[in-house]
MILUMKOL-615185 format. One line per 2 residues: number of its first residue (from 1); their letters; for each residue x, y, z of N, C-alpha, C. Coordinates in steps of 0.02 Angstrom, whole numbers. Last residue first. Layout:
NUM	A	X:Y:Z:X:Y:Z:X:Y:Z; ...
This chain:
256	SG	461:-479:277:458:-550:263:412:-583:313; 500:-319:198:479:-364:252:479:-436:230
254	SV	507:-141:165:523:-211:151:500:-254:209; 481:14:84:467:-31:140:483:-102:118
252	EV	509:184:39:522:113:29:506:75:93; 480:328:-60:471:295:5:478:219:-8
250	SG	539:479:-139:523:408:-136:512:386:-64; 483:638:-207:534:591:-184:507:521:-180
248	LG	409:740:-264:404:729:-192:459:684:-165; 431:745:-401:429:808:-365:425:801:-290
246	AV	345:596:-426:383:650:-458:374:715:-419; 362:470:-315:315:522:-337:355:581:-363
244	DF	386:299:-297:416:362:-318:361:410:-341; 394:173:-187:345:216:-219:379:282:-233
242	RY	439:3:-170:459:73:-172:405:112:-210; 453:-147:-77:413:-103:-118:440:-32:-114
240	TF	509:-306:-58:531:-236:-54:488:-196:-103; 478:-460:30:462:-408:-18:501:-345:-5
238	PG	439:-633:58:485:-576:68:476:-524:12; 263:-659:20:329:-682:40:374:-622:50
236	TP	151:-597:-18:143:-665:6:209:-696:28; 80:-433:-12:138:-477:-18:125:-545:13
234	FR	-39:-358:-94:-36:-402:-37:24:-449:-44; -80:-192:-143:-39:-252:-154:-34:-292:-89
232	TT	-210:-89:-208:-176:-121:-151:-139:-184:-172; -183:16:-350:-220:-38:-317:-178:-73:-264
230	VI	-139:184:-321:-121:121:-353:-156:66:-315; -175:285:-243:-182:298:-315:-158:239:-356
228	SG	-260:290:-89:-216:254:-134:-229:272:-207; -268:438:12:-299:385:-26:-253:355:-79
226	TM	-205:529:94:-260:553:52:-290:501:6; -164:534:260:-155:494:199:-216:506:155
224	VI	-108:663:357:-168:635:326:-147:598:262; -49:716:515:-35:690:449:-98:657:422
222	DN	-50:863:613:-85:801:593:-60:781:524; 9:987:628:53:928:630:16:862:619
220	KR	-139:1063:685:-70:1071:663:-30:1007:677; -289:965:656:-246:1009:696:-175:1011:667
218	LQ	-458:950:609:-388:938:593:-346:989:630; -584:919:734:-552:960:682:-482:933:668
216	RG	-753:880:791:-680:875:793:-651:917:737; -891:861:786:-863:901:840:-788:898:846
214	NA	-935:797:676:-931:757:736:-895:793:793; -921:884:574:-989:861:588:-993:820:653
212	AL	-783:892:569:-821:949:596:-892:928:615; -752:770:506:-732:782:576:-773:838:607
210	HN	-808:796:379:-829:739:419:-812:749:492; -731:906:340:-803:915:352:-833:857:391
208	AL	-605:846:329:-615:904:373:-688:914:389; -633:747:232:-614:728:300:-626:786:348
206	WA	-659:827:119:-710:780:144:-696:762:216; -535:888:107:-593:929:126:-650:885:151
204	LP	-463:775:67:-444:810:128:-501:855:153; -522:740:-54:-534:698:4:-514:731:70
202	VF	-470:862:-118:-542:847:-116:-557:798:-59; -333:865:-119:-367:911:-73:-442:898:-69
200	PH	-295:775:-221:-289:755:-150:-324:802:-101; -414:770:-353:-359:808:-322:-355:786:-249
198	GL	-498:671:-401:-482:728:-443:-424:770:-418; -500:567:-309:-560:609:-317:-546:673:-357
196	AD	-356:530:-339:-388:538:-274:-445:589:-280; -302:545:-464:-341:483:-452:-375:485:-384
194	AG	-222:655:-465:-292:665:-485:-334:603:-474; -97:603:-442:-132:637:-388:-206:646:-402
192	YG	-92:444:-527:-82:517:-524:-120:546:-464; 2:292:-552:-58:329:-537:-41:403:-533
190	RA	59:131:-607:66:203:-602:-2:234:-584; 142:-24:-560:85:16:-583:100:89:-574
188	LE	267:-93:-551:203:-126:-542:146:-88:-575; 434:-115:-604:375:-73:-600:311:-114:-596
186	AG	551:-194:-497:512:-198:-559:449:-155:-552; 610:-190:-371:642:-154:-426:603:-154:-491
184	DQ	520:-255:-287:586:-284:-299:619:-255:-362; 398:-162:-360:409:-219:-316:474:-252:-335
182	YA	346:8:-367:391:-44:-388:392:-101:-336; 239:136:-428:253:85:-377:296:30:-406
180	IG	241:306:-459:256:240:-488:275:193:-431; 141:450:-485:172:404:-438:182:336:-470
178	EL	142:614:-546:138:543:-562:174:502:-508; 44:759:-519:102:720:-502:91:646:-517
176	TN	-69:834:-537:-34:812:-597:26:768:-582; -116:870:-411:-157:825:-452:-120:799:-513
174	LR	-31:964:-356:-26:895:-333:-63:846:-379; 41:1095:-406:-14:1055:-433:-4:981:-413
172	AP	144:1158:-333:86:1197:-355:27:1153:-376; 200:1059:-192:207:1089:-259:141:1123:-279
170	PP	235:1087:-20:187:1064:-71:199:1098:-138; 398:1046:41:345:1096:30:299:1075:-27
168	TF	410:876:105:436:931:64:381:983:55; 460:738:206:412:791:190:447:847:152
166	EG	520:581:152:535:648:178:482:698:157; 396:449:172:459:477:149:471:546:179
164	IV	321:335:285:320:401:254:391:422:233; 205:213:315:276:224:303:282:287:261
162	VG	80:177:438:102:212:377:178:214:375; -50:65:503:11:105:505:27:138:439
160	AN	-166:2:481:-118:-33:525:-51:4:528; -336:30:449:-269:58:454:-226:20:503
158	WS	-466:-18:431:-411:-63:418:-341:-32:424; -560:68:481:-548:70:409:-483:33:390
156	ND	-581:28:610:-533:82:598:-513:86:524; -691:-56:601:-625:-85:611:-570:-36:593
154	AV	-797:22:556:-790:9:628:-721:-17:646; -775:9:418:-765:73:451:-755:63:526
152	LT	-808:-129:403:-743:-103:382:-728:-37:417; -941:-130:444:-891:-166:484:-821:-142:467
150	NI	-996:-52:341:-1003:-32:410:-952:-66:455; -968:-122:223:-936:-58:235:-941:-37:308
148	DL	-927:-285:200:-977:-244:232:-944:-178:253; -896:-396:67:-871:-343:110:-927:-298:135
146	MS	-899:-511:-7:-949:-504:46:-931:-447:93; -794:-511:-91:-860:-520:-122:-916:-511:-72
144	YD	-684:-507:-11:-706:-444:-41:-774:-451:-76; -654:-571:138:-682:-593:75:-714:-532:42
142	AQ	-502:-535:229:-572:-520:211:-591:-551:144; -387:-554:307:-411:-607:262:-483:-597:241
140	RD	-368:-431:372:-383:-491:411:-416:-545:367; -321:-318:316:-391:-335:301:-412:-400:334
138	DV	-227:-192:359:-235:-262:380:-308:-280:369; -114:-82:277:-181:-102:295:-181:-175:315
136	LE	-6:49:273:-10:-21:290:-82:-35:310; 30:165:144:-12:146:201:-9:70:210
134	IA	167:256:100:136:190:91:95:176:153; 207:412:18:193:370:77:161:305:56
132	AA	283:567:-15:264:502:-40:257:455:20; 218:717:61:269:664:55:240:605:18
130	VA	207:892:106:181:831:76:237:781:69; 164:1034:209:212:987:179:175:926:153
128	DI	67:1115:262:134:1144:254:184:1098:220; -106:1160:236:-53:1111:242:15:1146:234
126	AG	-202:1256:213:-183:1245:283:-128:1193:291; -239:1259:83:-201:1316:107:-177:1307:179
124	GV	-320:1147:76:-254:1146:44:-210:1202:68; -434:1194:135:-394:1145:172:-324:1140:142
122	QE	-473:1286:34:-462:1308:103:-419:1258:142; -489:1207:-80:-439:1262:-80:-423:1283:-9
120	PT	-594:1121:-44:-527:1094:-56:-473:1149:-54; -687:1200:90:-675:1186:19:-606:1155:11
118	FP	-791:1163:228:-725:1179:202:-722:1160:129; -956:1233:251:-911:1176:238:-843:1200:212
116	ED	-981:1367:370:-987:1339:304:-940:1280:295; -943:1398:501:-1014:1386:486:-1023:1351:419
114	RP	-801:1316:576:-832:1369:537:-903:1349:521; -658:1277:680:-728:1267:659:-756:1328:623
112	DL	-491:1283:611:-540:1302:661:-611:1293:635; -370:1185:584:-428:1205:545:-484:1220:594
110	DR	-204:1230:633:-270:1203:649:-322:1227:598; -70:1210:512:-107:1247:563:-173:1212:577
108	GM	-15:1121:427:29:1174:452:-4:1217:505; -29:947:409:-62:1010:423:-13:1060:453
106	RV	34:854:276:42:872:346:12:941:357; -11:716:170:-4:788:183:3:799:258
104	CI	40:589:58:25:608:127:35:683:134; -13:492:-73:17:556:-56:-7:575:14
102	EF	18:312:-86:-21:372:-77:22:436:-71; -20:146:-98:30:195:-119:-4:263:-126
100	EL	-34:12:17:-67:60:-27:-22:120:-37; -26:-158:56:12:-95:48:-24:-51:-2
98	GL	-79:-275:181:-86:-243:116:-49:-177:115; -68:-424:272:-40:-357:260:-53:-335:188
96	RG	-177:-504:369:-152:-503:300:-132:-432:285; -146:-491:507:-188:-545:482:-176:-557:409
94	YD	24:-459:559:-39:-438:527:-79:-500:508; 145:-503:598:113:-453:642:44:-433:617
92	TM	199:-578:500:164:-614:553:130:-567:602; 273:-495:422:205:-510:400:165:-547:453
90	SL	367:-368:485:356:-440:490:284:-455:472; 463:-241:399:403:-266:433:404:-342:437
88	RA	570:-104:400:564:-176:388:507:-203:431; 582:58:324:558:14:377:556:-59:354
86	GS	612:148:228:662:98:243:642:50:297; 538:294:297:557:255:238:615:209:254
84	KF	472:273:464:511:309:413:524:263:354; 305:248:525:373:225:512:406:268:459
82	VR	184:248:645:212:290:592:286:272:585; 131:187:752:128:150:690:149:193:631
80	NS	128:270:859:178:216:861:176:171:799; 20:355:828:89:379:823:140:323:821
78	FI	-111:290:725:-78:294:790:-5:315:781; -236:357:628:-167:333:626:-136:343:695
76	TG	-408:315:604:-356:347:644:-288:315:631; -503:334:451:-484:300:512:-427:338:545
74	CI	-636:343:327:-577:368:362:-564:327:425; -694:334:155:-699:317:226:-637:343:261
72	PQ	-788:386:8:-728:381:50:-745:358:121; -898:277:-87:-883:338:-52:-819:330:-11
70	DI	-944:155:-138:-946:213:-182:-932:279:-146; -879:-12:-147:-902:44:-106:-897:108:-147
68	GC	-808:-127:-186:-880:-124:-195:-913:-69:-155; -672:-134:-183:-707:-148:-120:-783:-146:-127
66	MQ	-637:-106:-315:-607:-164:-282:-646:-185:-221; -705:14:-334:-727:-45:-371:-700:-109:-339
64	QM	-627:96:-252:-698:87:-237:-726:25:-272; -505:88:-321:-510:61:-253:-583:50:-232
62	RK	-539:148:-441:-514:79:-442:-518:47:-373; -578:276:-403:-628:231:-431:-604:159:-429
60	ST	-513:327:-244:-506:319:-316:-558:269:-340; -531:326:-110:-536:391:-143:-525:387:-218
58	LG	-524:233:-2:-572:226:-57:-585:293:-91; -482:325:149:-481:269:104:-533:274:50
56	IK	-376:420:243:-436:423:203:-431:366:153; -311:420:407:-309:393:339:-376:404:307
54	YG	-242:545:517:-297:507:490:-279:477:422; -137:564:660:-176:593:606:-228:543:582
52	AR	-85:517:776:-40:553:731:-78:588:676; -139:503:938:-162:504:869:-114:546:827
50	TD	-35:406:1052:-72:466:1032:-93:459:959; -29:278:1182:-9:308:1118:-50:372:1106
48	DG	-73:207:1287:-31:266:1302:-8:302:1240; -216:154:1201:-176:148:1262:-139:212:1277
46	VT	-286:123:1084:-232:172:1081:-187:169:1143; -396:39:1101:-334:12:1073:-274:58:1082
44	AA	-505:105:1146:-485:45:1183:-418:18:1161; -515:206:1051:-503:224:1121:-479:164:1161
42	VY	-545:128:938:-483:165:941:-465:183:1013; -673:82:977:-619:34:963:-551:68:967
40	AD	-743:201:985:-735:160:1045:-678:110:1037; -735:243:851:-710:286:904:-696:246:968
38	QV	-801:135:787:-730:149:774:-700:191:830; -930:153:835:-893:93:855:-818:104:844
36	RY	-955:273:769:-958:271:842:-921:210:868; -948:232:637:-896:278:662:-898:282:739
34	AD	-1061:149:634:-995:121:621:-940:167:647; -1167:238:653:-1152:189:705:-1081:161:697
32	SL	-1153:302:529:-1147:340:590:-1131:294:649; -1181:200:440:-1113:226:443:-1102:267:507
30	SS	-1287:78:523:-1275:137:483:-1202:157:487; -1299:-31:607:-1352:-21:557:-1340:37:510
28	IG	-1227:-157:679:-1206:-91:655:-1250:-74:595; -1271:-284:706:-1287:-232:755:-1263:-163:735
26	DL	-1142:-400:660:-1212:-380:665:-1220:-325:716; -1003:-387:561:-1025:-384:630:-1098:-360:632
24	KH	-928:-488:439:-979:-439:455:-999:-444:528; -753:-520:467:-820:-541:448:-868:-486:467
22	FK	-583:-569:468:-632:-516:459:-699:-545:437; -530:-699:582:-538:-674:514:-593:-620:511
20	VG	-444:-670:733:-505:-691:700:-510:-659:631; -338:-653:825:-324:-670:755:-385:-695:717
18	DR	-357:-608:952:-360:-680:942:-350:-701:869; -350:-469:941:-304:-504:986:-300:-579:970
16	HE	-457:-447:854:-389:-430:834:-339:-468:876; -561:-490:938:-548:-525:875:-479:-509:847
14	AV	-555:-397:1044:-542:-467:1057:-525:-505:993; -592:-279:975:-528:-283:1010:-508:-356:1021
12	LR	-722:-317:934:-669:-303:885:-600:-308:916; -786:-323:1057:-778:-384:1018:-723:-375:965
10	EA	-787:-190:1092:-749:-237:1133:-737:-302:1096; -875:-145:993:-806:-121:995:-762:-167:1036
8	IV	-992:-211:1034:-963:-226:969:-889:-204:966; -1014:-146:1155:-1000:-218:1156:-968:-239:1090
6	SL	-1046:-20:1109:-987:-29:1151:-966:-102:1152; -1166:-46:1045:-1109:-26:1004:-1044:-33:1044
4	QE	-1246:-79:1157:-1235:-128:1105:-1173:-111:1063; -1254:39:1229:-1217:-17:1258:-1201:-69:1205
2	SM	-1229:183:1123:-1270:131:1154:-1227:75:1181; -1149:336:1161:-1149:273:1125:-1191:221:1162
């Protein structure tokens, strides 16, 4: 990594510490550079923690339209930011907390390197469980009309944690499962597994190939958030959100 990219990663660490609003960072000229900055930022932030897995973002047309981006992105999930259903959050811990409603998968074995790209069927065969889940994102008061994908990726794709329901054996057809999001008991929106690029295994294969291109791999017990199937919600006061996925169960989070 160039010295300039290392300096940008250090700046990101400082801006999170000091509560600086999200803004475009100069000096990141490509997605490749953005992921290099992300790696340095994660390394500087993780401390004594470990990597629990990955988030994949912008896997539905509605989320891509919301952010003005036409491809998936990914980031690291830290182990100490993995919460069980029923977690209570403090909004003051985030620049601006957003909630995304997703299907989470858990790897049942390592995906060993191979010469050919992974297919959705191959990565799907390597998972051992799935769960309803809510990703916590922190967009740090971003202005979406001026969103810069390179800075977003460098900023760990905004992952701030996950809340996960009970894992269950994967059903035969994840793409047909319906998810319903509720706020304080009232239905907000619905989505389907197919909203994640047609099938949750499609973004999972994208992630596996992205990691392989950078000398890494998905490993047993990694959890992967496969992308929001309901548009992000930003609570502005005390809240309780629940996400029900037919055949998988529910996950709930509250806070103030």
